[in-house]
N, C-alpha and C positions, 0 to 999 in steps of 0.2 A: 633235382630240386626238392626241397622239403615242403611240407604242407605250410602255407602261409595265408594270411588274410582270410578271405571268404571260405577257404577250404574247411576251416575249423567251424564256420557257421553252418555248413551243410553236413557236418558230422552228426548233427542233432536233428530230432524231429522238429519240423518247422513250427515256430510260435507265430501265430497270425496277429499278435498285438503290436500296433505301433511301429512297424518296421521289422517285425520278426526277429530273426537271429542276427540281422545285420544292424539293428538299432544300437545306438550308443547308450551306455548306461543301463543295459538290459538287466533284468533280474528274473528270478523264478526258478522252478525245478526243471531244468532241461534234460531231456532223456536222449541218450545216444541212439542212433539208428542201429537196429540189430536184426532187421529182416527186410525183405522186399515189401512186405506189408507196411512197414514203417515208412518206406520211401513213397508209397502210394498215398499214404495219409499225409505225409509232408507236402507232397506236390499238389494235393487237393487244396490244402491250406495256402500254400505258396501262390497258386493260381488266382485265389480270391483276395490275397493280401499283399502281393509283392510284384508279380509279373507272369507273363504268359509263356515264357521259354521252358515249357515242361519237359520236353525232350532232352534238352541240354542239361537241365538241372536234375533230371532223373539219373543221368549218367554220372553227374558230379557226385550225387549222394551215394550211388552204387559203388564208385571207385574209392571214396573216402572210407565207406564201410568195409569193403573188401581188403583194401590196403594199397598203398602207393606203389609197391613193386609191380603189381599186376598192371596198374595204369601205365607205368613207364614202358612196359613191353607192348601193350595195346596201342599206346600213343605213338610209338615208333612205327608200328604196322600201319596206323592211320596216315602218318606222314608219307610212308611209301605208297599207300593207296592214292593219296593226293597226287603224287608225281606221276603214277601210272595213269590216272584219269586224265591229267593234263596231256600226256602223250597220246592217249586214246582219242581225245577230242581233236587234237591236231593231226592225228593219224600218222604218227612217226615214232618208231622205236629203234631206228637203225643208226641214226647219226649221233656220235658222241658229242659233237659240238652243240647240238640242240639240247641234249641232256645236261651238259655243263652249264649252258645258258639258263635252263630252268632252275637248276640248283643254286646258281649264283644269284639269280634274280629273287628266289625265295629267301635267300639270306639278306640281301641288301634292300629289297623293296617292300617287304611285308612290315606294316606299321606295328610298333610295340611287339617285336618278335618274341620276346620272353613271355609276355603275358598273353599271347595268343597261340603260342606253340608249346611252351613248357609248363606253364603254371596250370595246375589241374583244372581249376574253375574256368580259366580263360580259354584253355585248349578245348575243353568240352563245348564251350560257347561259340568258338570261331573255327578252329581247325577241324573238329569233328563235324560240325554242321556244314562246312564247305564241302566235305566229302559227300554228305547226304545230298547237297544241292547239285553237285556235279554228277552224281549217280542218277539223279532224276533227269538232268539235261541230256546225258549221254545218248539214250535211245532216240531222242529228238534229232540230235546231231547225226547219228547213224542213219536215221530215216532220211534226212536231208541229203546225205551222201549217196546212199544206195537204195532208198525206198524199201527198207527191210520190212518183211511181214513177221508178225509174232504170234505165237500160239495162245490158246486160252489161259494157260498157267501164267503167262506173262502179264495178262490183264490184272490178275489178282496181286501178283508180286509188285508190279510197277505202281499200281494205284495205291497200294499200302505205303510203298516207299515215297510216293508223291505226297501223301498225307503227312508223313514224318518230315520231309524236306520243307513243306510249306510251314510246318510248325517249328521252324528252326530259329532264325533271327530276323529282325525286321528289315534292315537295309539290303542285306544279302538275299533274303527271300524275295523282296520286291524286284531286284535286278534279275534274279533267276526267272521270275515270272515274265519279265520283259523279254528275255531271250526265248523262252518257250513260246509265248504268244507270237513273237516275230517270226519264228520258224514255221508255226502253224499258218500264219498269213501267207508266207512264201509258198508252202505246199498247197494251200487252198487255191492260189492262183494258177498253180500247175495242175490242179485237179488230182492231187496225190495225197490229200488229207486222209488220215486213218482214224478209225473209230477209237483205238486205244489212246490216241493223243487227246481226244476230247475227254475221255474218262479220266485219265491221269491228270489233265489240267483242272478238271472239276474237283478232283480229290486234293490237289495242291492248294487250290483256292480255299477249300474248306479248312485245311491245316493252317493256312495263312490267316484266315479270319479268326480261328481259335487262338492264334498267337496274339493278334492285334486287339481283339475285343475282350480280353481277359480283364475281369474287374480289378485285378491286382495292379494293372498298369495305371489305373486312375488313382488307387490308393497310394502307390509308390510316388506318383507325380505330386500328390498333395503333401506328402512328407518331405520329399526332396526339393520341390519347387512350388510351394504353396501359392495359390492364386495366380498360377502361371498363365501368361497370355503371350502368344507369339507376336513379334512386332518387327519392324524394319530395322531397328537398331540391333536386334539379335541376328538377323540375317547378315548384316554387315560385319558383325563380330565373327560370325562363323566363316564368312567369306574370306575375311582378311587374317583369320587365324588358322584353324585346323584345315579348312578346305585348300588353302595355298600350301600348307605343309604337306598335305597328302599328294597333291599334284606335283610338287617339286621333288618329292621322294620317288615319284614314279616316271619322271621325265625320260629316263634312259629306256623305259619300256616303249616309248613312242618312236624311238629312233628307227628300228627295223620296219615299223609300220609306215612311217612317213617316207622313208627311203624307198620302200617297195612301190608304193603308189606314185611317188614322184618319178621313178624310173619308168613305170608303166603308163605315165601321163594320164592318170585318171582324175586329175584335179577338176577337169571340166564337169565331171559327174557329181562331185561332192556338194556343190551348191544346190543342185536339184534333189539331192538325196534327202534333204531336210523336208522337202514338200511332197516328194513323189516316191517315198521309199518302197512302197509296195509295187510300183510300176518298174522302178529301176532294178530292184533286187528280183530279177526274174531270170531263171536259168535258161528259159527258152530263148530269151533275147541275146544270150551269150555276152552280155555286158559285164557280168561278174561270174567268176567260177565259184564252185561251192567253197573252196578254201578262202576265197576273197570275201565271201558272204560271212563266213565264220570270223574272219579278222574284223570286219565291220561291226558285226553284232556284238562280239565280246569286247571290242573297244568301247562301244556305246554303253554296254552294261557296266564296264569299269568306271565310266563317268556318271552313270546313274546312281551308283552307291553314294559317293560324296554329295551329289546333288540332292538326293532324298534326305540326307542328314542335315541339310540346311534348315529343315522345318522341325527339327527335334530340339527339345529344351537343352539337351546335352550333346556334345559332338566330340567324343573321345577318339583318339587316333585308331584305337583297336576296332571301332565300329566299321572301319573301311577295309577290313581284312579282305573281303571278297572283291573289293576294287582292285587290289594288287593281283589276286588270283585270276580274275577275268582278263586283265591287261597282260599278264604273263602268258596266258593262252593266246591272246591276239598277237603279241610280239613274237612268240615262238612259231606260230603259223606263218607269220610274215617272213621270219628268218628261214623257215623251211622252203618257202617259195623262192626266196632270193638264192638259196643254194641250188634248188632244183633247176631253176631257169638260168643259172650262171649270170645273175645280174650284178654281182659284185665286180669291181674293177680288178684287173690282173695283179696289181701291186698289193691288193688287200688279201694276201695269203700268208700262211705261216712261213713260206720260203723267204719272204721279205724280212731283212734283219730288223728293221724298225718295228714291224708288227710282231716279230718274234720276241723282241725285248719288252714290248707292251704286254704281251701274253704272260711272259715270265714275271713281270711286275705284278700283274693281276693275281697270278697263282701265289706268289709270295705274300702279298697283302691279305688275300683270302685265307691262306693257311695260318698266318699270324693272328688274324682276327678269330679264327676258330679255336686256336690253341688258347688265346687270351680268354675267350668265353668259357671254355672248359675249366681253365684255372680259376676264373671268378666264381663259376657255379660250385666247384669243389670247395672253395674257400667259404662260401655262404653255407653250404651243406655241413661243413665241419663246425662252423660257429653255432649252427642250430643244434647239432648233436651235443655240443658242450653245454648248451642251454638245458637240453633235456636231462643231461647228467646232473646239473645243478638242481633242477626240479626234483629229481628222484632222491638226491642226497639230502635235500632240505624239506622233504614232503610233510614234516610235522610242524613246520613254521606257519604263522598266521599270514605272513607276506614274504613271498620269495622274490628276491631281486635277481634279474638276469641281465647280462650285458646286451647293449644294442647291437644289431647287426652292423658290421663295419665293412661295406663294399669298397673295393679298390677304386679310388677317385681317378687314378691314371687310366685304368681299363675302362671305366665308365665314360671318361671323356672320349675315348677312342671308339667304343662300341655303342654308347648311348643306351637305348631301350632294348638292346639285344641281351642285356644281363639285368639281374635284380640290383638296381642302383639306389642311390640316395633319394632320387626323385620319387621312385615307386614307394620307398620305405616311408618317406615324408607324407605321402598321400594315401596312407592306409595299408601299405604293404607289409607292415610289421606291427609288433606289440606296441602299446602306448606306455608312457610314464605314469599314467593314471590307472590304477588297478581296477577301477570301476567301469572303464570303457568296455564296450561290447566284445571286442577281439580278446582282451585280457580275461574277461569273465569266462568266455568259452574255451580258451586255451587252458585256463585253470581247471575247469570242469572236465576237459578232455583227458588231462593227465591226473585227475583225481586229487587235486590240492586246493587250498582255500583261496588264495589270491596270488596273482603274479604281476610284476611291473618291471619295466626296463629301467635301469639305473647305471650310470657311469661308475658307481662305487662297486658294482659287481665285477668290474674288470680289474680291480686292484687285487 
C-alpha cells in the first residue's frame, strides 16, 4: 500500500499551529523529518497540540522517515506476533482448526481492516498497539494459569513494557487495564498476588494517564468539535450507529462462547456474575476453570471497548480494533475447550458431507476475497506510482494535475473496508481537488514541487 493521507503529514516535523500538519489550508515552511531528534521534537509538539498517542506516532514518523519497504516487513512480523500472542494467551499451538479460525476471524471481524492493518498510520495506532497490550497482559495470564515466578530482570522489562502499553490508545488501553485488574482481583482472593503485578499495573496506569491527560487532546477537541458537550442524543446516535455495526460484525465470535457455556449448563451462574464476579471467579471453588475465566474476561473486555467509546465525541469503527482481538481470544479459547472436551455433536465433523461442503465453500470464498484484495491493492499501488511519475515529469509546473485514485467498485462492494475504497478516499484518504488543502500541500512538499491537485483531466 502506498503512503496516503496522514502518512504525508507525519513525514514532516510537527507544526503545533491550529491543527498542525493535519490542518486544512496549512501553510508555512515545513521541514522533512531527517533524524530521531526531529521525531522527538515533533512528538513533543504533537503531545501539546494534537494528541497523546506518542508511542504510536513516534513509530509512524520513524517508518515514514526510514521508508515504506522496512515498514512492510516489520508490519508483517507484527501481524505474526499478534497471532502468536493470541495462541499463547489461549495456550494452544497444536490444532490447525484453531489457527484457521483465528486467521479467518482476523480477516472477517476486524473493523476497517485496511486502515488498521495495512495503512502505515493506522497500523501503528491499532495493530502495533494491540501487540503491546497483549504483551503486557500475557504474564498476567501465565501467572493465572501457572503462578509463574519471575526474576528481577523481568521487573524492569515488564514495567517498561507496561508504560508503553498504557501509553498506546484509549479504548484498547482501558479494556486492557480491565483485564489486568480483574486477574489481580482473582489472584488476590487466592492469596497468589505477586509484587511484579502491582509494579507493572502502576506503570501501565502512569502510561495511560500520560495518554489521556495530554494537552493536545483538549486542543484537538476544540478544533474538531468546538464547544463539545456529551449528551443523551450523542449516546443514542453512537448506540444505533457504530456500536450496533461493531457488535453485528462480531456476532460469529460469540457462537463458540455461547455454545460452550450452553452445553456446560453455566447459565445459572451468569446472572450472579454481574453482582458477585470476584466470588464466583474463584479457582478454589472449581466453578470456573482457568480457561473459562479467560473466556469470560476477554469476552467482557471485548464489550468494554465499544462501551467506552459511547462517551467519545467520535466513534469510528477502527477505534474498536481491540474489541475484535479480545473476542477472537475468547472465542478461540472456547473452541479449544469444545474440541478438548468433545462437546461438539458427532455429525459436526469433516466426515459429514454437508459439513465438508460448507468448509469447502468457506475456503473458496476466503481465497477469492484474499485474491480480490491483493488485486485491488496492486491496482491502487500502480495508480499511485503513475501519479508519482507525472509529478516527476512535470516538476517545473506551477500546478501539477494528477488523476484521482480509481478503486474497483465491484471489489469494494464485495470486500468493503478491507481495501482502500471510494468511502475512504472520500473522507480524506486521498488528495483533494483543491491544491490548498493540507494533504495536497504536504504531498507537494514531500516530492519537492509547487502544488498538486486531483483532476479528471489528468486521466485523458
